[in-house]
N, C-alpha and C positions, 0 to 999 in steps of 0.2 A: 453763375456767377454773371452778371453782366459785366462787357467787357468794361466799359463808363466807370466803374466802381474797382477794376484791377489796379492795383499800384506795383508796378511791375517794374522793377529797374533794370537793362540789359545790361552787362560790362561788358567793353569792349575787349575782343581777346587779347590784345597785348598787355590786358591789366589786370588780368589772371591769374599773373605769375605774381602781382605783387600782392596780391592778398592771402592775409596767414592761415593756415589753415588751421582746422578745426583739431581740439586737442579731445585723445582720447578719450573718453569719459568712461567711468566705470555704475552704466545704466543697466539696470536687472532687465531682464526679457520677459516683456508679455505677450501671451495671445490674444489675439483682436476678435470677438465673435460679432460678426456682423449679420445682423436679421433684417430681411427683406420687408419691412412696411406695405407700402402700394406703391401702384404705379400710376403715374397720374399725365398727363400728355406727354407721353413719350418719354419720360423720365424716370427713372428707376432711385426712389427713396429710402436708406438705408438706418436703421438705427447700429450702435454697436455699446459694445459693451466688453471691458477688457479684464481677461480672467487672467489672472496670478498664476504663474511658472513654477512650480515648486524649485528650487535648486534638487541638484541629481541625485545631493548627498545630506539632505534635508530629512525626507523622510516622505510617506504619502499626507497629502493634504488631509486637515484634522488629526492629523497624527498627535499623541499625547508627548510632552515635551518629555515626559520622565527617562530616562536612560535606562533602554532593556541590556540585560545581559548578551552579552557575546562570546561565540566559543575563543578559546585561549587564541589557538591556530585553527588554520582553514584545512589542515590534515585530520583534528578535532571531527568536523565535521563529516567532512568524507567518510570517514571509516566510520562514525556511527550511521551514515545513511546507506554504507554497503554492509554493515554488518544487523542491521536491521531485515536489510531486504534479503541476503542471503543465510537460511535459515535451514531447519531440519525438512522441509519438505525439498529443498534442492540436491538431499542425498536421497531421502525416502522415498520419492517421488517420481520426481523429471527423468532419472533414470531408465524406470519401471515404462512410463509411460510413452518415451522415446522407444524402446523397444518393443513394445505393446502393440505399439499404432503406425509400423512400417521404418521404425530405426531411422537412416539416413534422411526416408522421406519425410518424415514427422518434423522434420524441420523446416519444412518449407513453409506450412501453415503456421510451425510456431514463429519463425522471424514473421514474415508476415504481419502480424497480430503484433508483433512487438515494435514494428517500425509504424504501420500507422494507427495503434491505439495505446501501447504499453509504453514508448517512449513518448508521445504528445501528453498523455494524462500523469506520467511522472513529471514531466516540465511545470504542465501546469500549476501542479499542485507543489511545486518548487519556488516558482516566480509568484504565488496567491500567498504563502505564509513570509515570503521575505518580504515581498514590496509592504504588507500591512503591520507585520511586526507581531501578529496575532496569532493566538491558539487557535484550534479546529471550530471555537462556538464566536468567537468574536471577531474573526475575519469575516465573518457575514457581513460586516456593518457596511458593506460592498453593496448589499442587497437584504436588509432587516427580516423581510419573509421569509428568506432559505436559512437563516438560525437555525431553526428545527433541525437541519441535516447535521448541523456540528454536534449536538446534543445525541444526536442517532451512532455518529460515528465515535464520538468518545465512550458510547453507553458498549457497543460492539466492542472496542478496544479494553474495555474493563472487562468483558463476558469471556473474551478469548483468555485471559489474564489468570480465569480461573482455573481452564482447564491445562492450560499450556503449561506455567510452572511446575504444574503437577509432572509432564513429562523431563524435565527438567531434572526433577525429584528421582524418576526413574535410572535416569543418566549415572546420577552423583548415588545413585545405591547400589548398580554395578558397577560403578569406577570405583567403591570401598572393597566391595566382595571379591572385585579382581588383584587387590594385594592379597595372595596368598600364591602359595608355592604352584598347588593346583586350582585350576578356577573351580568352581563348584559346579557346575554345567556341562562337564566333562564327562562324567559318568553317570550311570543309577546307584541304587544303595543308598541315596541321602533320606532324610526323614519326611521332606517334602514328595517324594518321587511316588507314583503310584506302581501297583503291582504290576503292570502293564508295560511300564518304560522298556524302549530297547535298545539297548546299545546301536550307534549309529554305523558300527561296522559292520552288523549282520543287515543291515538295511540298503536296499539295491533293487535297480529296475525290475526284477523278477518277483519280489515280495512286494512292493508297492502295486503294480497289475490297476485293473477295475479305472484307471483315468483317474488316480490319486495322486496327487503329487505331493512330490518330498516337503515343499514349504507349509501343505496343509495338514502333513501327517505332525501328530498332535504329542507323540509320547515317547519323543525324542526326549533325553537330558537334557537339553537347551531349551525345546517345548514347555516341557515342565516346570521348569526352573524359571520362568517366565510366569506361567499362567498359576502356578500354588507353591513355589517357592518365592513370589516378589507379587502379585495381585491377589492371591488368592483366592482366585476365581472360583477355585470347584466346593468351594465355604459358601457360597450366594446359589439361589435358583434362580435371580430375576433380578430385574431391577427396582424390585419391591421388598426385596430380601435384602438388604445392603451390609447390616452388622455396625461393626465399629471401626475406626480407624486403626490401622497397623501402626503401631508405634514405630519400624523400623523408617518406614515410609514418612511419617510425622516427621521425626525429626529430621530425615535429609529435606521437608519441605520449607521447615525452620530455617535450614542454612540455607536455603534458596531465598527465601522471604528475605533476610538480611541482608545477602549479598545484592538483592537488587535495592532495598533500601540505602545500604552503603554507599552503592554508587550512583543512586538520585539524588539524595537528600540534600545537595551543593547544588543541584541544579547542572546545568552543559559544561561547569567547572571542573566536575568533578567525575560525570559520566565521560566528559573528553576525552576524561584519563585512563579510563577501564579498557575502553575499546582497544588501544595498542594492542594490548592482550585477544580480548577476547574475538576482536574483526581480525587480527591475523594469524593466529593458532591455527582455526581451521585450514587453510590452504599451508602451511607448513606439513600436516599430519597426515591431507591428502596428498601432497608429495609423495611423504613418505610410504605411504599407505600403496599408493600407485607402484613405486618401486619397488615393494615389495610383493605384491599381488602380481607385476607380470614374468615375477620368476618362480614363481606356482604353476606346476602341467597344468596342461588344458584352460591354462589364461586366455591365449590367445583364440581359443576356442569362443569366451565366453565375449571376450571383447570385438569379436566378428559377429557374432549374434549381436549384439548391441549398436553395429553401423550397419548390418546388410538393409539392404537400400528394398523396399517392395511399395511400387506404387499405387499398386492395385489398392491399398489400404485409404489412400488419398479420397476414392470414390465413396467411402464409408461417413456417411453425417458426424457418424460419435468421434471419428479422428478429429475433427473441425472444433469441435466443442470441448475436447481435451485440451487441445493446442490454446483457444482462445480462456478457458476459466485456469491453466496453469499459468500462460502469463499473468493474469492480472492477479493472481493469489501470490506469484515469486515477486513480481515487484514490488506486493505491497500498497498499492494507490487507496487511499478510502478508510486508512486506520485512522487519520491523521495523524501518523506519527512523521509524513513527510512534510505538512504543514507547521507542527511543531519545529522540528529539527530546525527546516530553512526560516521561521522568524526568528531565531538568532543570528542570523548571519550576518553581516555586514551590508548595511542597502545597498550598495554598488555593488556587490559579489556577481562574478559570471556564474548563475543559475544555468544558465543552457547548456555550457560548458561540462557543468555537474552532473546536471540528468543527462546527458549523452555518457560522459563516464562512467559512472554508477550501473545506469540501468544493463550498459553492455557486459561490465564486469560480474555483476549477478547474472544476465544469464551464462556468459565463458564460463563459469563458477559450476552451472547446474549442469552444461556440455561436459564437463572438465571430470564431474566427480562419479559421471557415468563409468570413465573407466577404471578408477579406482574401484566400485563396486562390479563392476562385470566381470574383472579380472579374479577377483575372490569367488563371485557365480560359476564363473567356467571352473575351477578347481573344485567347487562341491560338489559341479555337476560330472566331472573326471573321476571323483574321490568312489564316488555311488553311483556311476557307469547309469546314469541316467540324462535325459536332454536339461537344456539348456532351462528350457520353458517349465518342468520340473521344478527347480530351485527357484525362478525369477516370481517376485515379489515384490510389495511395497508397504510401506507404513510400519509400523511396531515390530510386525514379524518380521521385516528385512534388519533393522538395526538391532533388535532386541534377540530372536533367534538365528536367523540364519547367518547374518555377520558373524557373531560371537559365536558360532559353535565353529566354525571358518579358523576362527582368529586361535581356539583352544587346541586345534591339532597343528600348531606350527611350533618351531622349535621357540623357545623364547613369549610361551604363549604369554605369559603373565605381562611381560611390556607391552607386547602388540595390544593388549586389551586393556592396560593401562591408557595407552595411549589413543585408541580409537575413540574412548567414551570420555576424556579430555576434551577431544574435536566437538562430540553431540553436548558437551556442557556448554562449550565456549560457542556454540552454534543456538542454543537455546538462550545464553543470557542477554546476549543484547539484540538479541530480537525481543525478547519480553520485555525490557527494557526501552527498547522504542515505543513501546506498549503502553508503559506504564507511562511512559515520557509522554503523551499525546494524552491520558488524561487529566495528568497534574496540570502540563501547562495549558490544555485547553480551560481548566476550570478557574485556577489561578488567575489569569487572565481576566476570565469573565464575574468572579467574584476576588475583590481584592482582599478580603482579610484573609482568604486564604493564601492570596498572594504574601501576606505580612506573616503568613506563620506556613510556610511552607514546608521548614521539617517535619510541624506534626501532622499536616493534610499528608506528607509522604508515608509518615509511618500509619497513619488510620487507613489510607488505599492500601499499602503492602499488608497492613494485619486484618483488612477484610478480606482479600483474595486470597491467606493463607486461611480464613474461616471458611468461606465457601468452598477452600479446592480439596478441604477435609470431607467433603464426599465423595471426592474420586478417589481417595486412596483405602476405602472401604473395601469389604470383599466382594460386594457389589460395583465398586466405586466405576469400571472399567465400561459400566453401561452407561452410565452419568456424564461420564468424558465422552462416549461417544454420541449420546447425546446432546451435549453442548456444540461439540464440533462437526454436528452436521447442521445446527439451525443459529447458533452463535451468531456466525460468522459467513453463512449460508448464502442464502437471496438476500436477505436485509442489508450485508455488505454490497452487494450490489447494486440494489435499490440507491442505498445513500449517494454509490457515485457517481450513477446517471442522474439522479436530480442535483447533485453537486457540478456536473458537465453541464445542463443544460440552465444553471443558475451561471454560473460564469460565462458562458458564451451567447444566452438567449437574453437573460434578464440584465447583466449587467454591461455585455455587451463585449465580441471580440476586440473590438478597435480602440473603444478604451483599456480592455484587459494589457493589449498591445502597449499603446499609450504608457500605461505604467512599468510596463518590461523598459522599453525606451529609457526612460526616468530612471530605471537602475544601471541598463547598461551602455545607454548610449545608440542604443538598435533596436528597432521594430524586429519581431518573427516575421519569418517570409512566411509568402503565402502558401507553404505546404501546412505549416503550424496553427497556420489561422485555418486552414479551411479542416484538419482536422478536429479542430476542436471547436468548430460549429456546427461540420456534420458528420465526418468518420467517428470522434470516439463518440458520441450520442447514439449512436447506428449500429456501433460495436455492445456498448453496454447492454442497449436493449435485446439485441441479439441472445447476449450472455444469460438476461434475466429471465427472459422468456424459454431458451435451451434446461437452464435450470431449475425454472416448474416443471415442464413437460418432462423432464429426465428423473426427475423427485421419484424414489419410491420409499415402501413403507420401513422405518428402522431396523439395522436389523446387524448381530455380532457372529461372525461364524455361523453355525447354525441355529443361533439365537435369536428367535423374531421378537421384537420387541410388542408390548401389548397396543393396543389402537391408543390407551388415554396418554401413552406415552408421545407419542408425534401430537396429541393436543396439547399437552405441555411444550415440543418443541417449538411448533407453530405460535402458541401465546409467547413464549420468549424470543422467537424473531418478529413477533408484530409488538413487542413490549420497547424495541427500539426504533423501528419503522413508523410508531404512531407518533414521534415525538414533529414529522415533517408537519402533517395534515396540522396535528394540534397546537404548534406554536405558528402557523402561518395565520390559523383562525384568530387564536389569542392576539398577533398582533396588529390583526385589521382594527378586532375593535377597539385595540386601547388606542389606535391614533384618530388625531379630534379629526371633524371637517366633514364634509359630503363627502357621499361613496367614491367617487372619483378620487378627493385628495385622498382617502384614506389609502385608495391602490398607489398612489403618485409616491406616499409617504413609505409605503413597504417596498415600494421596486427602486426607488431612489439614494445612491449613496447617504449615510446618515450627514456627512459633511456640506450635505447639500440639500440639505432639509430647509435650510432659508427661503431656496429657489421657491420649492413648495408651495412655501407661504407666499410668495410671489404673483404665483399663475406661472414661474415658470418650470416647466417639467421637462428635462432632456428627448424622455423616452414617449411623450406625447407629441412633442414638436416637429421630432424629423421631418415626419411626411406633410406636417402640414407645410411647414417651409418649402418642403418639395415641390408642392403641389402651388403655391405663391409665385415661388421664383419659375416654375413653367407658365403658369398663367401670363405672369409681367412678360416672361422674354417672349413669350407668342402673338401677347398684345406688339409689343414692339415690334418683330417683326413683320406680324400681319401691316403694319403701317409702312413702314419701308417698302416692303418686299414686293417686284412686278409678279412674283409668282402666280400662278393659278390658284383658286380657293382649295383642289383637291393635295395640290405639294403643298401649300402650306398646313 
């Protein structure tokens, strides 16, 4: 502005004190966006627009005015997350992996992957759900082209419910069977036993021989009770010969489904109270079992084997792959559960602290459970005069054969069996509740008619999982369960989380995501978290995806090798969920109006900013353009007034 047109009155210093102070006004803070237009005669002209900054407690831009249900108390949310993350795998998988892969040395890659990938992904999902207050599908209003990822993880969570509920039904069956004076898997001579059934007292190291481990010895009373008395596996010739559902397991499955339904039908108000029992009971039981276990002969040998340190194992790539996959599956990122649970938080809840707390509790629980498991395995090895490696195993064989057999030899075995299977039941129930809540929240947020009829939809979901699960409780049901366990949530869930991490970090943007977190909690994530989200976590997930594909082999259950067609069916199940990502992206692109560039813009721009796309103002397209214009204008201005030589300029 020319000085001749400036009308500025300067008050003398002695008159400043007489000027009345301005009253403090309650003006809403605004962010001003400055856009460089051109450089003319050494003067930079800018245009400005005001961007409203939402109140920290007002929710994200474009959020619905509809009041969303919230957790009754903060502890409800924490226990729900811990209950979901701490599941059967913490007991039946981690201790064996730790023992097999170098004992204490295994903790090095495990903790490393926890810090650089597990916690960042856990934090990202909690923040994503809490800020947007949506389920796994509609949360992608931040970048609509990725909504297919939401449907992918919802379908995977549904698939897992088909077979995970069956494992809970087994636990319930064992719990009912334990309510007798003599446990049914203690001796031979029962109607389900074969002629080859051998009393465990007669089995020792010299009898096994030939490299056969006790854990693989299938003619003990405990092993025969599991495979012949519960599964009736001997009545099936393979996956092509399933037979009819077993009525005992069907009743147990009905009980499990009803527990799930009545825990979820009223939303987080009801499920938040159930976890007071299901999330805390396993810790009480684990502590009691540990105290009892360390008093047994041979227990210290088992614990020493669990904690032995073999750094040579770290040279084996499979150890690192096992650590990466275990930390991923243990924390439970990618199933849509963390997003669903966090969406019911208050908007200003400190989810950063929650992520650190709950992920740490989960991993400590895995390590702690190993003491309870290996103290008993040491006792078993001592009792039969074999090495720890002969009785150490993982999965269903550990919790339904080896551990029950050890319990059956203790004084008061009925009590210890009841306590142990209550722990398995509660470990499974709250994890299954989390998976089903991810399905229900994800779809009810997307389809309002389902939200208005949540109780009916919850019943349909629970009943649907029951019907499919009937395939897993037939004579050959263990083969169906093995197929689902390998393919339903294997490579597909890893692929889904990889795309999710790319969508948030590279398309929505780490900077914008950090601003969202700042609106909620008043501070931005540190540089460490932003680097992990942008580079480390996607690289970690890509590594795990490639490793899972490279190390995959044909399906087998013990000595039974699945036919080739079952592997094709398995990959078909995996692809059925992964296909939502490209299919929805193509659908979204062609359903958008405008030119090719405008369609792309609509697909990658948050829905509440679509009006800017219509105006030709796309943030993702303009960042580089603005930077280029700014650099050019500053260079011209510098060149005009600088006395430096051209090379320096």
